[in-house]
C-alpha positions in Angstrom: 77.9 63.7 29.3 78.6 66.3 31.8 80.2 69.5 30.3 83.4 69.2 32.2 84.9 72.3 30.7 82.6 74.3 32.9 84.1 72.6 36.0 87.8 72.7 35.6 90.9 72.8 33.4 93.2 70.5 35.5 96.0 70.1 32.9 96.3 70.1 29.2 96.7 66.3 29.0 93.7 65.7 31.2 91.6 68.3 29.5 92.2 66.6 26.2 90.9 63.3 27.7 87.7 65.0 28.8 87.0 66.6 25.5 87.9 63.5 23.5 85.5 61.4 25.5 82.7 64.0 25.4 82.5 63.9 21.6 81.1 60.4 21.6 78.1 61.1 23.9 74.7 62.1 22.6 73.7 65.6 23.9 70.3 64.1 24.9 71.9 61.5 27.3 73.8 63.6 29.7 71.9 63.4 33.0 75.1 62.3 34.9 77.1 63.5 37.8 80.9 63.7 38.1 82.4 61.9 41.1 85.9 62.5 42.2 87.3 60.0 44.7 90.4 61.1 46.7 92.8 59.4 49.0 94.0 61.4 52.0 97.4 62.9 52.3 100.3 61.1 54.0 99.7 60.4 57.6 102.3 59.7 60.3 101.1 56.1 60.3 101.8 55.8 56.6 105.5 56.1 57.4 105.5 53.1 59.7 105.3 49.4 58.7 102.1 48.7 60.6 98.4 48.1 60.1 96.5 51.4 60.2 92.8 51.5 59.5 90.7 53.1 62.2 93.7 54.4 64.0 93.3 58.2 63.9 96.8 59.4 63.0 97.2 63.0 61.8 98.7 64.1 58.5 102.4 64.4 58.5 103.9 67.9 57.7 104.6 66.5 54.2 101.0 65.1 54.0 99.6 68.5 54.8 101.7 70.0 52.0 100.3 67.4 49.7 96.8 68.3 50.8 97.4 72.0 50.4 98.7 71.4 46.9 95.6 69.3 46.1 93.3 72.0 47.4 95.0 74.6 45.3 94.7 72.4 42.2 90.9 72.3 42.7 90.6 76.1 43.0 89.2 76.4 39.5 87.2 73.2 39.7 83.7 73.8 41.1 82.7 71.3 43.8 79.0 71.0 44.7 79.4 68.7 47.7 82.2 67.1 49.7 81.9 63.9 51.7 84.8 62.9 53.9 85.8 60.2 56.3 85.8 61.5 59.9 89.4 60.3 60.5 91.8 63.2 60.7 94.0 62.3 57.7 90.9 62.4 55.4 89.1 65.2 57.2 92.1 67.6 57.0 92.7 66.7 53.3 89.0 67.4 52.5 89.2 70.7 54.3 91.9 71.9 51.9 89.6 71.3 49.0 86.8 73.1 50.7 88.9 76.1 51.6 89.9 76.7 48.0 86.4 76.9 46.7 85.0 80.3 45.8 81.7 79.3 47.4 82.0 76.8 50.2 80.1 73.6 49.3 78.2 71.5 51.7 80.6 69.4 53.8 79.7 66.1 55.3 81.8 63.8 57.5 80.9 60.2 58.2 82.3 57.1 59.8 80.9 55.1 56.9 83.8 56.4 54.8 86.5 55.1 57.1 89.3 52.8 56.1 89.0 49.0 56.8 89.1 48.2 60.5 91.9 45.8 61.2 90.7 44.9 64.7 93.4 43.5 67.0 96.0 44.2 64.3 95.5 47.9 64.5 98.9 49.6 65.0 100.6 46.2 65.0 103.6 45.6 62.7 103.2 43.8 59.4 104.6 40.3 59.7 103.9 36.6 60.5 101.7 37.3 63.5 99.6 39.9 61.7 99.4 38.9 58.0 96.3 39.3 55.9 94.8 36.0 54.9 93.5 35.2 51.4 90.0 35.9 50.2 87.4 38.7 50.7 86.0 37.2 53.9 89.2 37.2 55.9 89.2 39.5 58.9 91.4 40.1 61.9 89.7 39.5 65.2 87.3 42.4 66.0 88.0 43.8 62.5 86.3 44.0 59.1 86.6 41.8 56.0 86.7 43.3 52.5 83.1 42.2 52.2 82.2 44.3 55.3 83.9 47.3 53.8 82.0 46.8 50.6 78.7 46.8 52.5 79.7 50.0 54.3 80.7 51.6 51.0 77.4 50.6 49.5 75.6 52.2 52.4 77.6 55.4 52.0 76.7 55.5 48.3 73.1 55.0 49.2 73.1 57.8 51.8 75.2 60.4 50.1 75.5 59.9 46.3 72.3 58.2 45.2 70.2 61.3 46.0 72.3 63.4 43.6 71.7 60.9 40.8 68.0 60.9 41.6 67.8 64.7 41.7 69.6 64.9 38.3 67.4 62.2 36.7 65.2 63.3 33.8 66.7 66.8 33.9 68.8 68.8 31.4 72.5 68.2 31.3 74.1 68.7 34.7 77.5 69.9 35.9 77.1 68.5 39.4 80.5 67.5 40.9 80.7 65.5 44.0 84.0 64.8 45.9 84.6 61.9 48.3 87.8 61.9 50.4 88.6 58.7 52.1 91.1 55.9 52.1 92.9 53.4 49.9 91.0 50.1 50.6 87.7 51.9 51.2 88.0 53.7 47.8 88.6 50.4 46.1 85.5 48.9 47.6 83.5 52.1 46.9 84.5 52.1 43.2 84.0 48.3 43.0 80.4 48.8 44.3 79.7 51.3 41.6 81.1 49.1 38.9 79.1 46.1 40.2 75.9 48.0 39.3 76.8 48.1 35.6 75.5 44.5 35.2 77.3 42.2 32.8 79.7 44.8 31.3 83.4 43.7 31.4 85.9 44.9 33.9 89.7 44.9 33.6 90.7 45.4 37.2 94.3 46.4 37.8 93.7 48.6 40.9 96.8 48.6 43.2 95.7 51.4 45.4 96.1 55.2 45.2 98.9 57.6 45.9 98.4 60.0 48.9 96.1 62.8 47.6 95.8 61.0 44.3 92.3 61.2 42.8 90.2 59.1 40.4 87.3 60.7 38.5 84.2 59.0 37.2 81.1 60.0 35.4 78.0 58.0 36.3 74.3 58.0 35.6 71.4 55.6 35.4 71.5 53.2 32.6 68.3 54.4 30.9 69.8 57.9 30.5 73.2 57.1 29.1 74.2 55.7 25.8 77.2 53.6 24.7 77.9 51.4 27.8 81.3 49.9 27.6 83.8 47.7 29.5 85.7 49.4 32.3 89.5 49.6 32.5 90.6 50.5 36.0 94.3 50.4 36.6 96.5 52.2 39.1 100.2 52.0 39.9 100.8 54.3 42.8 104.3 55.7 43.4 105.6 54.9 45.9 103.8 51.6 46.2 101.3 51.6 49.0 101.6 49.5 52.2 99.4 46.4 52.9 97.1 48.5 55.1 96.2 50.7 52.1 96.3 48.2 49.3 93.2 46.1 48.2 94.0 42.4 48.5 91.3 41.0 46.2 89.4 42.3 43.2 85.8 43.3 43.8 83.0 40.8 43.4 79.6 41.4 41.9 77.1 41.9 44.8 73.7 40.4 43.9 72.0 42.9 46.2 73.7 45.7 44.2 72.5 44.2 40.9 68.9 44.5 42.1 69.3 48.3 42.3 68.9 50.5 39.2 71.7 49.8 36.8 74.4 52.4 36.3 76.6 53.3 33.5 80.1 54.4 34.7 82.7 56.1 32.6 86.2 56.1 34.1 87.8 59.5 33.1 91.1 59.4 35.0 92.8 57.4 37.7 95.2 58.3 40.5 95.9 61.8 39.2 98.9 63.3 41.1 99.9 66.2 38.8 99.4 68.6 41.8 102.3 66.9 43.6 104.9 68.1 41.1 107.4 70.2 43.0 106.2 68.9 46.4 109.2 67.4 48.2 109.7 66.1 51.7 111.4 68.6 54.0 114.8 67.6 55.3 115.9 66.9 58.8 112.9 64.8 59.6 110.5 67.8 59.6 108.4 66.5 56.8 107.7 63.2 58.6 106.5 64.9 61.8 102.9 65.1 62.6 101.3 68.3 61.3 100.2 70.7 64.1 98.1 73.6 63.0 98.7 75.4 66.3 102.5 75.6 65.6 104.2 78.2 63.4 104.8 77.4 59.8 107.8 75.1 60.1 109.3 76.0 56.8 109.3 79.7 57.6 110.6 79.1 61.1 113.6 77.1 60.0 114.4 79.6 57.2 114.3 82.5 59.7 111.3 84.1 58.0 108.9 84.0 60.9 109.0 85.1 64.5 
């Protein structure tokens, strides 16, 4: 297992989880990578009751404060590569992680990491006319189904993450840490694709989405290099509850094409971690809900008279 103590000391409670899990892993089976999957900060669209997938809304002022807190919390956690959706809300969130690294890691943006495309329902209100139908194959006209998002997530893993696994294979224990910053439904399908490659291992799926800037951390490696495969227990309960445009509607299915790829062992270390949001409160007077504009003066300082 990866020696996570070399990466970070996120909090006492989390640190205990990492150490407890590490004691059961044989030192000779540690050719793994750590993968942290992050949901973007609050966007201006998150504050509205509408479908928002490929719509490119910016972070709200509160969302940028969330992202800054996230980045600050990663300051002592070495990141070796960042992959981010090219939509502003995810891109700006990822940049806050990058800016807090002592050595800037490679930074890649891609449309493969975008949220589900809701087609003609984009920016339309939730309701009778625009209601998600049942099943994984449902899609709004000109949009994507959950199966389409899964295929895109699998392609993203193939392009961006698989090579890190291959580079670490048959090598001494690694501390490689990869961060993916994307969106609620995409993240569910991305994680679901990884878990599908575990073969017949059990899965207790209670994923209800992720909090804005919440992160889930996994350790993964090829099956022949990891011992003690086990069932996965993936549960989240975001607070506040996410809207329909960010919440997965169906549990993931096993993709036969994925099963044909080299098997993975996946250890779920932590889910929807939001400790960094302690003390982050929405600014009053509607300021926190406004779209963040990096060209403007710091709004908090301005309204407190501390900036001219």
